C-alpha positions in Angstrom: 11.5 60.2 -1.3 13.9 57.7 0.1 16.5 55.8 -1.8 17.7 52.4 -0.5 21.4 51.7 -0.8 22.9 48.3 0.1 26.3 48.4 1.6 28.3 45.3 1.9 30.8 44.7 4.7 34.3 43.7 3.7 34.4 40.6 5.9 31.8 38.1 6.8 30.4 38.1 10.3 30.2 34.3 10.5 31.9 31.5 8.8 28.8 30.7 6.6 27.3 34.0 5.7 28.4 37.5 4.9 26.6 40.5 6.5 24.9 43.2 4.6 22.9 46.1 5.9 20.5 48.6 4.3 20.9 52.3 4.9 18.3 54.9 4.0 19.6 58.1 2.6 17.2 61.1 2.6 17.0 62.6 -0.9 15.9 66.1 -1.9 12.2 66.9 -1.8 10.3 66.1 -5.0 9.2 69.7 -5.1 12.8 70.7 -6.1 12.6 68.6 -9.3 13.1 70.9 -12.3 10.4 71.3 -15.0 12.4 69.8 -17.9 9.7 70.7 -20.4 10.5 74.4 -20.0 14.3 74.0 -20.4 15.6 74.6 -23.9 18.6 75.9 -25.8 19.3 79.6 -26.6 17.4 79.4 -29.9 14.2 78.0 -28.4 12.3 74.7 -28.3 11.5 74.7 -32.0 15.2 74.7 -33.0 15.9 72.1 -30.4 13.2 69.8 -31.9 14.6 70.3 -35.4 18.2 69.5 -34.3 17.1 66.5 -32.3 15.1 65.2 -35.2 18.0 65.6 -37.6 20.3 63.8 -35.2 17.8 61.0 -34.8 17.3 60.7 -38.6 21.0 60.5 -39.2 21.6 58.0 -36.4 18.8 55.8 -37.7 20.0 56.0 -41.3 23.5 54.9 -40.1 22.2 52.0 -38.0 19.8 50.7 -40.6 22.0 50.8 -43.7 21.6 47.8 -46.1 25.3 47.0 -45.9 25.3 46.7 -42.1 25.9 43.3 -40.7 23.3 43.9 -38.1 20.6 46.4 -39.0 18.8 48.4 -36.3 15.4 49.8 -37.2 14.3 53.2 -35.9 12.1 53.7 -32.9 8.4 54.2 -33.5 8.4 57.2 -31.2 8.2 60.8 -32.5 11.3 62.1 -34.1 11.7 64.9 -31.6 11.2 62.5 -28.6 14.5 62.0 -26.7 13.3 58.6 -25.6 13.5 57.5 -29.3 17.2 58.3 -29.3 17.6 56.4 -26.1 15.8 53.4 -27.7 18.1 53.5 -30.7 21.2 53.8 -28.6 20.1 50.9 -26.3 19.3 48.7 -29.3 22.7 49.6 -30.9 24.6 48.8 -27.6 22.8 45.5 -27.1 23.9 44.4 -30.6 27.4 45.8 -30.9 28.7 45.8 -27.4 31.1 43.0 -26.5 29.9 42.0 -23.0 32.7 39.4 -22.5 35.2 42.0 -21.4 
């Protein structure tokens, strides 16, 4: 696979437009991508799933408390799905992050 990276020059080449060029950088072969489904902690996948589920439940409870000014509901994905934690985190960041700084 190739990844395109835009590099900007520090000074314009003409008085009306700045110059930018595209450089292609060769990445590693897709065959070197690890099989993440087989990677787990020292206690095994079952314990990893339990710990991830507990973390997700506690995060969701904290974000969706009745006394919160802005309540964030839990993701509809499975409790042991990491993408559910990412969804919660993204929703939290979009509501609480001050983007003016």
